[in-house]
C-alpha positions as CSV (number, residue, x, y, z in Angstrom):
1,X,41.6,-27.6,60.7
2,X,38.4,-26.7,58.8
3,X,41.1,-25.2,55.9
4,X,42.8,-28.3,56.1
5,X,40.1,-30.8,55.6
6,X,38.9,-28.3,52.5
7,X,42.2,-28.6,50.7
8,X,42.6,-32.4,51.4
9,X,38.8,-32.9,49.9
10,X,40.2,-30.4,47.1
11,X,42.9,-32.5,46.6
12,X,41.1,-36.0,46.5
13,X,38.3,-34.7,44.5
14,X,40.5,-32.9,42.0
15,X,43.2,-36.0,41.8
16,X,40.5,-38.5,41.2
17,X,39.2,-36.8,38.4
18,X,42.7,-36.3,36.6
19,X,43.5,-39.9,37.3
20,X,40.2,-41.1,36.1
21,X,41.5,-40.2,32.5
22,X,44.7,-43.1,32.8
23,X,44.9,-46.4,31.6
24,X,43.4,-48.6,34.5
25,X,41.2,-50.3,32.3
26,X,37.6,-50.9,31.0
27,X,36.4,-50.5,34.7
28,X,33.8,-47.5,35.1
29,X,34.9,-47.4,38.6
30,X,37.2,-44.6,38.8
31,X,34.6,-43.1,36.3
32,X,31.7,-42.9,39.2
33,X,34.2,-42.3,41.8
34,X,35.3,-38.9,40.2
35,X,31.5,-37.7,39.7
36,X,30.6,-39.2,43.2
37,X,33.4,-37.6,45.4
38,X,32.5,-34.7,43.3
39,X,28.7,-34.7,44.4
40,X,29.7,-35.6,48.0
41,X,32.2,-32.5,48.0
42,X,29.5,-30.2,46.8
43,X,27.0,-30.7,49.3
44,X,29.4,-30.5,52.1
45,X,30.0,-27.1,50.7
46,X,26.3,-26.5,50.1
47,X,25.4,-27.0,53.5
48,X,28.2,-25.1,55.1
49,X,27.5,-21.7,52.8
50,X,24.1,-22.0,53.5
51,X,24.6,-21.8,57.1
52,X,26.0,-18.2,56.4
53,X,24.1,-17.3,53.2
54,X,25.2,-16.8,49.6
55,X,26.4,-13.3,48.3
56,X,25.5,-13.2,44.7
57,X,27.2,-9.8,42.8
58,X,25.3,-8.5,39.7
59,X,27.9,-10.5,37.4
60,X,26.9,-14.0,39.1
61,X,23.3,-12.7,38.2
62,X,23.6,-11.9,34.8
63,X,25.7,-15.1,34.1
64,X,23.1,-17.1,35.7
65,X,20.1,-16.1,33.4
66,X,22.1,-16.9,30.5
67,X,23.3,-20.2,32.2
68,X,19.5,-21.1,32.8
69,X,18.3,-20.0,29.4
70,X,20.9,-22.3,28.1
71,X,19.7,-25.1,30.3
72,X,16.2,-24.6,29.2
73,X,17.1,-25.8,25.8
74,X,19.2,-28.8,27.3
75,X,15.4,-29.5,28.6
76,X,13.9,-29.7,24.9
77,X,16.3,-32.4,24.4
78,X,14.3,-34.9,26.4
79,X,11.9,-35.1,23.5
80,X,14.4,-37.3,21.6
81,X,14.6,-39.6,24.7
82,X,13.8,-43.5,23.8
83,X,13.8,-45.6,26.7
84,X,15.0,-45.2,30.5
85,X,18.8,-45.7,29.4
86,X,18.6,-42.5,27.2
87,X,16.5,-41.0,30.0
88,X,19.1,-41.5,32.6
89,X,22.3,-40.8,30.9
90,X,20.6,-37.2,29.4
91,X,19.1,-36.3,32.6
92,X,23.1,-37.0,34.5
93,X,24.7,-34.8,31.9
94,X,22.4,-32.1,32.0
95,X,23.0,-32.3,35.8
96,X,26.5,-32.4,35.7
97,X,26.1,-28.8,33.6
98,X,23.8,-27.7,36.6
99,X,26.5,-28.8,39.2
100,X,29.9,-27.4,37.6
101,X,28.0,-24.2,37.3
102,X,26.2,-23.6,40.8
103,X,29.7,-24.9,42.1
104,X,32.1,-22.5,40.3
105,X,29.7,-19.6,40.2
106,X,28.3,-19.6,43.8
107,X,29.3,-22.3,46.1
108,X,33.3,-22.3,46.0
109,X,33.3,-18.4,45.9
110,X,31.4,-18.2,48.9
111,X,32.7,-20.9,50.7
112,X,36.3,-19.0,50.1
113,X,34.9,-15.8,51.2
114,X,33.0,-17.1,54.4
115,X,36.6,-18.9,55.6
116,X,38.9,-16.1,54.6
117,X,40.5,-18.8,52.1
118,X,42.8,-16.7,49.2
119,X,42.3,-17.5,45.6
120,X,46.1,-17.7,45.8
121,X,45.7,-20.7,48.0
122,X,43.5,-22.3,45.9
123,X,45.7,-22.0,42.7
124,X,48.5,-23.4,44.6
125,X,46.3,-26.6,45.5
126,X,45.4,-27.1,42.0
127,X,48.9,-26.3,41.2
128,X,49.8,-29.5,43.4
129,X,47.5,-31.4,42.0
130,X,48.8,-31.0,38.7
131,X,52.1,-31.7,39.9
132,X,51.4,-34.8,41.7
133,X,49.1,-36.8,39.0
134,X,51.6,-36.3,36.3
135,X,54.9,-37.5,38.4
136,X,52.3,-40.5,39.0
137,X,51.6,-41.0,35.4
138,X,55.1,-40.8,34.6
139,X,56.0,-43.3,37.3
140,X,53.3,-45.6,36.2
141,X,54.2,-45.3,32.4
142,X,58.1,-46.3,33.0
143,X,59.2,-49.5,31.5
144,X,56.1,-50.0,29.7
145,X,56.3,-50.4,25.7
146,X,53.0,-49.2,25.4
147,X,53.7,-45.8,26.9
148,X,54.9,-44.8,23.4
149,X,53.1,-45.5,20.3
150,X,52.9,-44.8,16.6
151,X,50.4,-42.4,15.4
152,X,49.0,-44.0,12.0
153,X,47.8,-40.1,10.8
154,X,51.0,-38.2,10.9
155,X,54.0,-41.0,11.8
156,X,54.7,-39.2,14.9
157,X,55.6,-40.9,18.1
158,X,53.5,-39.6,20.7
159,X,54.0,-40.0,24.7
160,X,50.7,-40.4,27.0
161,X,52.1,-41.0,30.5
162,X,49.9,-43.3,31.6
163,X,46.9,-41.4,29.9
164,X,44.2,-42.5,28.0
165,X,45.0,-40.3,25.3
166,X,48.0,-37.6,24.5
167,X,45.6,-34.9,24.2
168,X,44.7,-35.4,27.5
169,X,48.4,-35.1,28.7
170,X,48.6,-32.0,26.9
171,X,45.6,-30.8,28.4
172,X,46.7,-31.0,32.3
173,X,50.3,-29.8,31.2
174,X,48.6,-26.9,29.7
175,X,47.1,-26.8,33.0
176,X,50.3,-26.8,35.1
177,X,51.7,-23.9,32.9
178,X,48.5,-22.0,33.8
179,X,48.8,-22.5,37.5
180,X,53.1,-21.9,37.6
181,X,52.6,-18.7,35.6
182,X,49.7,-17.4,38.0
183,X,51.5,-18.3,41.5
184,X,54.6,-16.5,40.1
185,X,53.0,-13.3,38.5
186,X,50.7,-13.1,41.7
187,X,53.8,-13.6,44.4
188,X,56.7,-12.0,43.0
189,X,58.7,-14.0,46.0
190,X,57.6,-17.2,44.3
191,X,59.3,-17.1,41.0
192,X,60.7,-20.1,41.7
193,X,57.1,-21.7,40.3
194,X,58.4,-20.8,36.8
195,X,60.9,-24.0,37.1
196,X,57.9,-25.9,36.2
197,X,57.5,-24.5,33.0
198,X,60.2,-26.8,31.0
199,X,58.8,-29.6,32.9
200,X,55.5,-29.0,31.6
201,X,56.2,-28.0,28.2
202,X,58.5,-31.0,27.6
203,X,55.8,-33.2,28.1
204,X,53.1,-31.5,26.2
205,X,55.9,-31.7,23.0
206,X,56.5,-35.3,23.9
207,X,52.9,-35.8,23.8
208,X,52.8,-34.3,20.1
209,X,49.6,-32.5,20.9
210,X,49.8,-29.5,18.5
211,X,46.9,-27.9,20.0
212,X,48.1,-27.9,23.3
213,X,51.6,-26.6,22.4
214,X,50.3,-23.6,20.2
215,X,47.9,-22.4,23.1
216,X,50.6,-22.8,25.6
217,X,52.8,-20.7,23.2
218,X,50.2,-18.2,22.9
219,X,49.2,-17.8,26.7
220,X,52.8,-16.8,27.4
221,X,53.6,-14.7,24.5
222,X,50.0,-12.6,25.5
223,X,51.6,-12.8,29.2
224,X,54.8,-11.4,28.1
225,X,53.5,-8.6,26.3
226,X,50.8,-7.9,28.9
227,X,50.4,-4.2,28.4
228,X,49.7,-4.4,24.7
229,X,47.2,-7.6,25.4
230,X,45.2,-5.5,27.3
231,X,45.1,-2.5,25.2
232,X,43.8,-4.5,22.4
233,X,41.6,-6.4,24.8
234,X,39.9,-3.5,26.2
235,X,39.7,-1.6,22.4
236,X,38.0,-4.8,21.2
237,X,35.6,-4.9,24.5
238,X,34.5,-1.1,23.9
239,X,34.7,-0.7,20.2
240,X,32.6,-4.3,19.4
241,X,32.5,-3.5,15.5
242,X,35.9,-4.0,15.3
243,X,35.1,-8.1,15.5
244,X,32.3,-7.4,13.5
245,X,34.4,-6.0,10.8
246,X,36.9,-8.3,11.1
247,X,34.7,-11.3,10.9
248,X,33.0,-9.9,8.0
249,X,36.2,-8.9,6.0
250,X,37.1,-12.7,6.9
251,X,34.2,-14.4,5.1
252,X,34.5,-12.2,2.2
253,X,38.3,-13.3,1.5
254,X,37.2,-17.3,2.1
255,X,34.7,-16.7,-0.5
256,X,37.0,-15.3,-2.9
257,X,39.5,-18.3,-2.8
258,X,39.2,-21.8,-3.3
259,X,37.1,-23.1,-0.6
260,X,37.2,-26.4,-1.7
261,X,41.1,-26.6,-1.7
262,X,41.4,-24.3,1.4
263,X,39.0,-26.8,3.0
264,X,40.7,-29.9,2.6
265,X,44.2,-28.2,3.6
266,X,42.4,-27.4,6.6
267,X,41.0,-30.3,7.1
268,X,44.3,-32.2,6.7
269,X,46.1,-29.9,9.3
270,X,43.4,-31.1,11.8
271,X,43.5,-34.6,11.5
272,X,39.9,-34.9,9.4
273,X,38.2,-33.1,11.9
274,X,36.4,-31.2,9.3
275,X,34.8,-34.0,7.6
276,X,33.7,-35.3,10.7
277,X,31.9,-32.3,11.7
278,X,30.4,-31.5,8.3
279,X,28.6,-35.2,8.2
280,X,27.7,-34.7,11.9
281,X,25.6,-31.6,10.7
282,X,24.1,-33.5,7.7
283,X,22.3,-35.4,10.6
284,X,20.2,-32.5,11.8
285,X,16.5,-32.2,10.6
286,X,15.1,-28.7,10.3
287,X,14.4,-28.5,14.0
288,X,17.5,-29.5,15.2
289,X,19.4,-26.9,13.7
290,X,17.5,-24.7,16.1
291,X,17.4,-26.9,19.5
292,X,19.8,-29.5,18.7
293,X,19.6,-33.6,19.0
294,X,19.7,-33.6,22.9
295,X,22.7,-34.5,25.1
296,X,22.8,-38.2,24.5
297,X,26.1,-39.9,24.4
298,X,28.0,-40.6,20.7
299,X,30.5,-42.9,19.6
300,X,31.3,-40.2,17.1
301,X,34.3,-38.2,18.4
302,X,33.7,-34.5,18.0
303,X,37.0,-33.0,19.3
304,X,35.0,-29.1,18.7
305,X,33.1,-27.8,22.0
306,X,31.4,-25.4,19.8
307,X,30.3,-28.2,17.2
308,X,29.4,-30.3,20.4
309,X,27.2,-27.4,21.8
310,X,25.2,-26.9,18.5
311,X,24.9,-30.4,18.0
312,X,23.3,-30.8,21.5
313,X,21.3,-27.6,21.8
314,X,21.3,-26.3,18.1
315,X,21.8,-22.6,17.0
316,X,20.0,-21.5,20.2
317,X,22.2,-22.9,22.6
318,X,25.2,-21.9,20.7
319,X,23.9,-18.2,20.9
320,X,23.4,-18.4,24.4
321,X,26.5,-20.0,25.2
322,X,28.7,-17.8,23.3
323,X,26.9,-14.5,24.8
324,X,27.8,-16.2,28.4
325,X,31.2,-16.5,27.2
326,X,31.8,-13.3,25.5
327,X,30.5,-11.5,28.9
328,X,32.4,-13.4,30.9
329,X,35.5,-12.0,29.0
330,X,34.0,-8.7,29.0
331,X,33.8,-8.7,32.7
332,X,37.5,-9.6,33.5
333,X,38.6,-6.9,30.9
334,X,36.1,-4.3,32.6
335,X,37.4,-5.7,36.5
336,X,41.1,-5.6,35.5
337,X,40.5,-1.8,33.8
338,X,39.1,-0.9,37.5
339,X,41.1,-3.2,39.9
340,X,44.7,-4.0,38.3
341,X,44.7,-7.1,40.0
342,X,47.3,-9.6,38.7
343,X,45.4,-13.0,38.8
344,X,42.2,-11.1,36.8
345,X,44.3,-10.1,33.8
346,X,45.8,-13.6,33.7
347,X,42.3,-15.4,33.7
348,X,41.6,-13.2,30.9
349,X,44.0,-14.6,28.6
350,X,43.4,-17.6,30.2
351,X,39.6,-17.8,29.0
352,X,40.6,-16.3,25.8
353,X,43.1,-18.6,25.0
354,X,40.8,-21.6,26.0
355,X,38.4,-20.2,23.9
356,X,40.5,-21.1,20.9
357,X,41.7,-24.3,22.5
358,X,38.2,-25.5,22.5
359,X,38.1,-25.4,18.7
360,X,39.9,-28.8,18.9
361,X,39.2,-30.3,22.2
362,X,35.9,-30.2,23.9
363,X,37.0,-28.8,27.1
364,X,35.6,-25.3,27.8
365,X,32.6,-26.2,30.1
366,X,32.5,-29.5,31.3
367,X,32.9,-31.1,34.8
368,X,34.7,-34.0,33.4
369,X,38.4,-31.8,32.9
370,X,39.9,-30.2,35.9
371,X,41.2,-27.4,33.3
372,X,37.4,-26.4,33.1
373,X,36.4,-26.6,36.7
374,X,39.7,-24.5,37.5
375,X,38.8,-21.8,34.6
376,X,35.0,-21.5,35.9
377,X,35.8,-21.5,39.7
378,X,38.8,-18.7,39.3
379,X,35.9,-16.7,37.1
380,X,33.2,-17.1,39.7
381,X,36.1,-15.9,42.7
382,X,36.3,-12.9,40.7
383,X,32.5,-12.1,39.9
384,X,31.8,-12.5,44.1
385,X,34.2,-9.0,44.1
386,X,35.4,-10.1,47.8
387,X,39.1,-10.7,49.4
388,X,41.6,-11.8,46.8
389,X,45.4,-11.8,47.1
390,X,46.6,-9.0,44.8
391,X,50.3,-9.8,44.6
392,X,51.4,-6.6,43.9
393,X,54.1,-6.4,46.5
394,X,54.5,-10.2,47.3
395,X,53.3,-9.5,51.0
396,X,51.2,-12.6,51.8
397,X,50.3,-11.7,55.4
398,X,46.5,-11.7,56.5
399,X,46.8,-8.0,57.4
400,X,47.5,-6.6,54.0
401,X,45.3,-9.1,52.3
402,X,42.3,-7.7,54.1
403,X,43.3,-4.5,53.1
404,X,43.8,-5.2,49.4
405,X,40.5,-7.3,49.6
406,X,38.7,-3.8,51.0
407,X,39.9,-1.6,48.3
408,X,39.0,-3.9,45.5
409,X,35.7,-4.5,47.2
410,X,34.8,-0.9,47.2
411,X,36.2,-0.4,43.5
412,X,34.0,-3.5,42.0
413,X,31.1,-1.8,44.0
414,X,31.7,1.7,42.1
415,X,31.8,0.0,38.5
416,X,29.2,-3.0,38.7
417,X,26.7,-1.0,41.2
418,X,26.1,-1.4,44.6
419,X,23.2,-3.6,44.0
420,X,24.7,-6.9,45.7
421,X,22.0,-9.0,46.5
422,X,22.2,-11.6,49.6
423,X,19.7,-14.7,49.7
424,X,19.6,-17.1,52.7
């Protein structure tokens, strides 16, 4: 009964998150319901987890330090506040970052561990949230001429299936591709989940979201050539100077070429986003380059998560966030090298692809998007280092799962050290 209640709450909270991005009019009811239900879900998990104690492994501690440093930079934004409205707005935005981090890295992983709920079950729940909400959006959009609209920038017909934007439809379908591939990869007996891929990719194509299409294709290619992908990832992780060298050579080549023509072509390909980002950067003062302008709402669409972090928290905040991102990616590479668990490899390539996806969409770390919630909850589940399905044989019974989880636990302890912290 307790498990059923948990999965029902996951379904309701995550579904409302997706539905809040549909075209139900200007009312903010769904917007507040999205965050209100999440907060209720958060505090119920907190009460349950605190009764048994929270496990905090070393990787989670390292990520926590980086996040709290980033949070301190966010707090400098209060010096820019003018009026009670801005104070409330910034407080709620910072609180949303804190809620997402604590929920994904600490609360949900500990709750699943304490109640013997597998990672595979969590992925399946998210998959059915995506499938259900997409079907609802398609049904709501049937018979409505406004389900299709003409894009004045590219003269393309784009389908949004009752979502606020075709790009939102692309993001939700990308998550559907991720969950379908992950379930079929973890459990060989559930390869029929691959049949959902044509549906999700077809909707991405209809939406006209080029970033979603390219990133979904990149994810599939990296997944197919998994052995080569991991060799390259491990090489880059072990020899970071390769990345620095490639970056330096790229910058040198850019300076040699006609940078003006290149920027104009790139700006056109990105639908004028570079011009928007350049104008935003010109607004910064000297101190704002370092600590940002603060997390205040703006009417200008940034469409780039890194630009958003740079504008909000400056170079200091962006640097800390990039270190957090690279540490998480490095952790997944090292963990897969030690355990060879399938879900760890998939999350590694998913994080890598989403890091590039976020150059044109603000989705990498945000409470307002189910894709971001799923990604960081999954990473948090890997960091806790407890029972997870290996999916190597397709045997999903509890006894086998417990044995594979114990073996992985010992492997991770030898890799990351035995300093597991337990706080009550």
